[in-house]
N, C-alpha and C positions, 0 to 999 in steps of 0.2 A: 502492500500501501502508500503512495507517495504523498509526504506530509508539505503540506503547505509551509512556505515562507514565511517569519515574520521578520519584521521590523526591529532592529532593537535603539536603543538612543544615542547612537552614534548617526545615526541614518542610513546604514550600511542594511542589503537584505541579510537574513543572520535565516537562522535554522540549523539545526543539530546534522551534523553528516552523520550518514551510515554506513557503511564501509565495510561489507563480507565480502562473501566470494562466490553466490551461487542470489542475492539479495535483491531485494527492490529497494528504489533511492527514491529522498525526495523531489521535488523540482529545482533544479540549480538556479539561483539567481542569473537574470537576464544583463550581465557584466560580463565580460571576457578578462582574459587575465589582462590584456597591458590594461586594460579599465582601472580592474581590478588593484595589480601592482600599484599604479599611480595614486589611488585614494589611500591603500595603504601609507603608501611613502608620504603623502601630504597628513594624511590623520595621525600619523607617528611620529611626525618628521623626523622620518630613520630611513638610511640606505642598508640598514644591517638587517643579513640573512643566518637565521641558526640552523645549523644541519643535527636532525633529530638522529643517532645515530645509535642501535644497543651496542656501543662495543664495550668489552667487558677491561680493558685494562683503561677506559676512559672514566668508569661508574665511580665517583668517591666512594669513602665507607659511610656506613651508617642508613644505609638505603635497603628495604627488606625484598625489593626487586629491580629490575630495570626498569618496567614500568613507571614504578613509582617517583624513580629518577626523571624519564622524561617529563613526565607532566607535571614536579617538580619546574622544569625549564622551563615548560609552555607555561605555565604559571608566571613564571618570573620574569619572563622577556617578551611577551602579547601588546603591552605598553609600549614597548621599544623595536619592536622590529618591521619590516615590510613582506618578509617571506620567509618559512619556513620550508627547510632541504631533507626532506630523509633520505639515505641512503637505500636504495632498493638490496644490493649486495650483503649487507649487514642482515637483515632480514630473511631473505631467500635464504640465508647459511644456516638461520635456525631451524629450519623448515616449516612445516604447518606450524609449529605457536610461533614463529618470527613473526610470518604472515597475517594470524591472528592479531599479533601487537602492532602492526602496523594499521590495520583495522580501528582498533582500539584510540590509536593516537591520533589517523583523520580525525575519528570524531571528536576529537578532545580540543583539537584547534582553531580556536575564534574564526565563524567564518567569514569576515574582513579580510583575514589573512591569509593569502593565496601559498599554493602550498605547488612547490619545484622535487618531481621525482628527480632524484637523481641517477638516472640509471645504466646513463651510458649505453646505451640499447646501439645495437652495429650491426645486427642480423638481419637482412633483406627478408629473407624467409617467411619471419615472423613478427613484422614490422606492423601489418593491417593487424593483425590480433590483438599486438601487445598496445596498439594505440587505441582499439577500442576496449580493451580491457581498463587500461590506465585512466580514458577521460570518461567514459560510459559506465562502467561499474565502479571503479575504485572512486571518481571524480576527483581527483587531481587537477591542478592548474597548468600546470607545465611538466617539460619533461628532459631531459639531458640526452643527446645522442651522438654519437661519434659520426663522424663526416663521411669514412674511406670509401665506402659503398656509392655515396655521391648522392643526386638530389632523387632518384628510386629512392633510397632509403627510407629520407624526410617525407615523401610525399603524403605517404598514409596518415602521416600525425597533420599535415597541415592542411589536411579537407575536415580537420574542426577548427572553424573560422576562430571561434572563441577561446581558444587554449594557446601556450604558447609552446614553443622548441630552443632548445638553448644549442648552440651546436658549440659544441669541444674544436678550438681552435689550435691552443696550446697548453702543455702539461710541465709544471717546474721537474717530471722526473729526469735527470743526468741521462738515462738511456736513451731519453725520445732524442735528444740532439744531434743524432746520424743522420734522424729524417727528417726533422720538423727544422731544421737549419739548413739543409738540403733545396737546392746547389751551392746556394752560396749565401751568406750573413747580408749581403744587398738585397736577396729575392729568394725569402726563404719561402718555404714550402709552406708554410704555416700561414703566412699574408696571402699564397693565394687560394688556401681553404675557405679564409674571408674573403676575399675579390669574388670567390664563385659562389658560395655561401649566402651573398646577399642578395643574387640574382632566383635563389631558391622562396624568399619571402618577405613580404613586408616587415619594415620595421617596428610594424604592431603585433607582428606575429612570429618572427625569427629573433632569435638572441644570439649573444656570444656568451661562449665559455673560454676562461683562460688563466692557467694557473701559472705566478713567476713570483716573485721575487725583484724581479728586476724592473724598474720601472721604465727602461729605456723601451723593452720589449713589447710594455703596455701601450705607452707610447705611440709603436707605430701599428698595434691594433686600433690605439683610436682614430691614428691619421686615417686610415684605410678604411675606417667605417666610423664616423662622424656621427652619423643619425641612430647606432645603433644601441639600444641597453647591453653591458659587459659584466657577468657576472664573474666575479674577479676568485680565485682561491690560491692556498700555499701562497698566502701574502705574508706569513706572519715567523716565514725562515731564519730571517736577518731583523734582528732589533732594531729600530728607530726611522725604517724604513715607509712608515708610516702614510704620513704628509707629503712623501712624495711620487708613493704609488696613488694616493689620491689626486696629485697635480696632474699624473698623467694620464690618467685614465676617465676622469669625470670631463662632461661635456662643457661646452661656454656658459651652458645656465646650472650649473653647478650639481646636475644630475647623471642619468646615461650609466652607473655606475651602481652593482651589489654588492654589498663588502661582507663577509665571511666573519662571524663570532670567533676566537682563537679557541682550542680547545681549552687551553687552560685557564680561561673565564669561565666555560661553561660548567669547569669541575669546580668554582669556588660556590662554597656556601654563601655569602654577599651576593650572590649572579647579579639580583636585580639592581645594586650600586654597583657592581661593574662594568654593565652594559648600559647604563646610563651612562657615565662619566665618556666611554666610549661612543657612546653616538653624540655628545658634546663634543669630542675632539672632530670627529667627520664633518658634523653640522658647522664646524668652526672653517675645516680646510675649506669646506663648499662656500661659506658666506666670501673667503679670499678669493677663491676663484671666479664667482659673478663680479666680484668689487674688480677684481684686474679686467673682465671681458667688457665691464661698461662703459670704457672708452677706448676708442679707434683710434692708434694714429695714423698720421696720411703718408697713405703708401705712396711708391713711387709709380704707380701702376695708376693711381689718381681713379683707383676703384676701392670704395668702402662701401659693401654692404652692412648697412646697420640692420635691417632686418631680414630674415629670413626668407628669402622666394617660397612660397608656399608648394611651388615644384621643383624643389631643389633636388632633392633625391631623386625623382623620376628624370630629371634630365641629366645630371651624376650617372644614374644606371644605365640611362641610353646614351651614353657616350662609349660606357665598360662593355657596353653588349657588341659595341660598333657602328649604333646607328648613326652616329655623329662622326665623320669623318674630316681629316683637316691634312689638307697637303693639294698637290695640283692634280684637277682632275681635268679629262679631255670630256667634254657631253657631246650626243650623237650632233648641234650642231658645228662640233669645231670649236667651239669657246672653250675657256679653261675659266676654273672658277678654282677657286682656294678652300673652300669646304665642300663638301658633298653629303646627304641626308636620304637614307636607306631605311623606310621607314616600317618596310615590308618584314624585316627579321623582327618585328615585334609580337607576332602572330603565332611564332615557333615558341614562345617566352610568355606562357602563361601567366607567371606571376606580375611580370608587366604588361604585358595586354590588359590584364585587370585592372591596374594603376591607369594607363591610358584609358578604357571605358570610363573609369571614375569619376578623369578630370571632366572628360566629354560630358558628363550626366548631372555635374554638376552645372552646366550652362543650361542645357536641353531640359532642364525640370524648371525652368526660369522663362521659361516660352512657352505657348498656345501652338499646338500644334495636332493632329487625327493620327499622321502616318512619317513613318522616316523613311526617306530615301538615300540609298548611296550611290555614290556614280561611280560606274566601272573603272579600273578593277580594282585599284588598291584600296576605296574606303568599302567595300562588301563585308568584308569579314566585322570593320566596325561597325558598320549599321549592323549585323545583324544580330552581335554581342549588346548594341543598345536596345537593339528591338526586344530581345529577349528580358533583360535587367530593367527594362521601365516598362514592358508589357503592354506597348505598342506595335499594330503591323507594318512591317516592312513592305518597301516597292521599289523599284529600280529602272531608270531607264536603261536600256538596251542601249551597246556602245555603237554595235551594227546590227540592223534586224534581219534576219537569216531568211531567203529564199524559200524556206520550206517551213512546214509545221504552221502555226498559228500566226507568223509574221506579224509577232504583237511589239508592239514600240516599247510600252510599259509592261514590266512585269510583276505582278502579284495584284489584289482584290485590291479596287478602290470606286471610291463613285466622283464624278465631276462635280468641284465645288467643295471638297475635303481639303483640308489645310496641309500641305508636309512641310518641312525642317529638314533643309539637303543639310549630309555629312559628308564632309570631303577630309581627307590627310595633309592639304597643305594648298595655300595661297600662293601664286606664282605670278601669273598675270591674272588670273580670274577666267581664263578663257574657256577653259575644259569644265568648269562648275558653269557656267551661265549657260553655255549647249545643255549641258545635262538637266539645268532648269528649263532651259525652252520647252525642251522633250515633254518635263513633264506637267507643264503649261497649256502644249497643245493637246493633251486629253483632257483638258478642264479642270487640272487639280490648282492651288492657290500655294504661292511661295512666297513667306513673308522674311523668313530665317535659314541662314548657311552658318554650320558650323564647322568651323576646320581644325585641327589639332595644331598647325604651322602658320604663322603670316609670314613671310619675308618683307613685309614692310616696303614695300614700294609703290603707297598709294591705292593698291589696289582696294579696300575696305572702301575707300573714296570709291572706286569705280565702278563696286557693286553696288552701292549703296545712288551713285546717277545712275543705275539702271532699275533700281526699285527694292534692292536687296541690301536688308542690314545683317553684314557679317561678324559674326562670332570668333575668336578664337584661342586654345586653351596657352600657347606658350607663342611668343615673337622669336624672331632670330636674334634679337637683339636682348632678352633676358637668357636666352641660351649664351649667348658668346659672352658675357656678362657673368653670370654665376659659374660656367667652367675659367673664367677668367678668375677669377675670384678664390677658387676652389684649389689653381695650380696646375690644372688639365690644358691648359694651353696657356704658352707664352705672351710677351708683348707682341712681337714681330704679328705672329699669328695673330693676336684680338687686333691690332691695327688694318690687318688685312682683309677682316670681315666686316669691316666698316664700309669697305667700299665694292664690293663685289656681290651679283645676287645669288641665291640659293639655286641649285639642281635636285632633282629629283628622280630616281629610278622609276 
């Protein structure tokens, strides 16, 4: 029998978690792991994560059982942490008694605090059933995974959009150096893991895990993934490095880092006071990072982005997967341009394609229309995705009319007088989109709005307006170039050239 959730005094959804292995569960609050984590961070003003491990070597004397000690840890820390992290391997090693203990502890954790199951799962064959078990039956909020099997290993966990996935990218184990530092210290494998993992899931669903006592390593990971939450571990191997770790790993907002509570502190009888003091130290360092980032020095590039572009992460990902290319490119016309835009690669990357669709949808939701029309051929996948997500019918004008069959100019069901929003991928001259719009209008359809992903900014929107259409774009070429320049993806010479050339599109 599913139990209803109740509101607690803190305003979070609450209700007892019941975790067995063949049982019924209560309805979970309609809150994603990402939102739940951020609420816990804000509510407890904490980035601390407590491991809940039944390790016999850790349990202080004076407790009747492992369960008593772990319940004591939860009671002492619930007001000072943002997440709990039980390590599955310890419970599995205890057999059925260990899994029963895990079930009891999960039920003890306050519902406002998210649970990260530290599983380091890496078996491709069992990923689907394991994801179903931990997310749907056990009710945990996130899980740690090993990345060696690639995206196929991670996908079964990402189909749960309200859950979180932490990808292990670096470990402090000395024996791992031969692998994770390969082939060179300048371009190590662990950074390739970071770059690749970023294409698997959004920053709201996919996160990183890194074990290190070296602030330089953490700084490299942060530089490669400025938008990702990083769960750090093994940071207590060297005394006096906490502030350096925080300076290296925190993002510019003083967040983006989850800090483990040391084993020594967990064994302290005065645990509440100790963790409160640790939390104070971390928050002080967070304040210093925010204060340092509150001013912006003049750059020699004359580019200073005081506010993060709302699609900054999408722009950087498009660059990373090769949709935005810079160099000298000869077009079919014989002209040479200093950059090339290949948006068709997006459809082969579901995670980025989903972000693109959401960006389009933000614009379309503000418009009034009956049908969505895609311009062949490049925008047909986009129009299809938008029709499915926004629950609107789709039509499209044929690029050429067949000499056989129905010989229809417009494909899809429609009625004259219906209003159509036209979707295309890029505005260069506006010729192709106006030709498509003219075909739609010849069938009696009405068109007011045209929505594209990229505007190349040579007065095309004004040209469309003069022809009776209002054009909207997700991005402009100047927004892309300034974002890439500020992020260090292109150099000054490339940036200056981009202001003088026109965009090409495959």
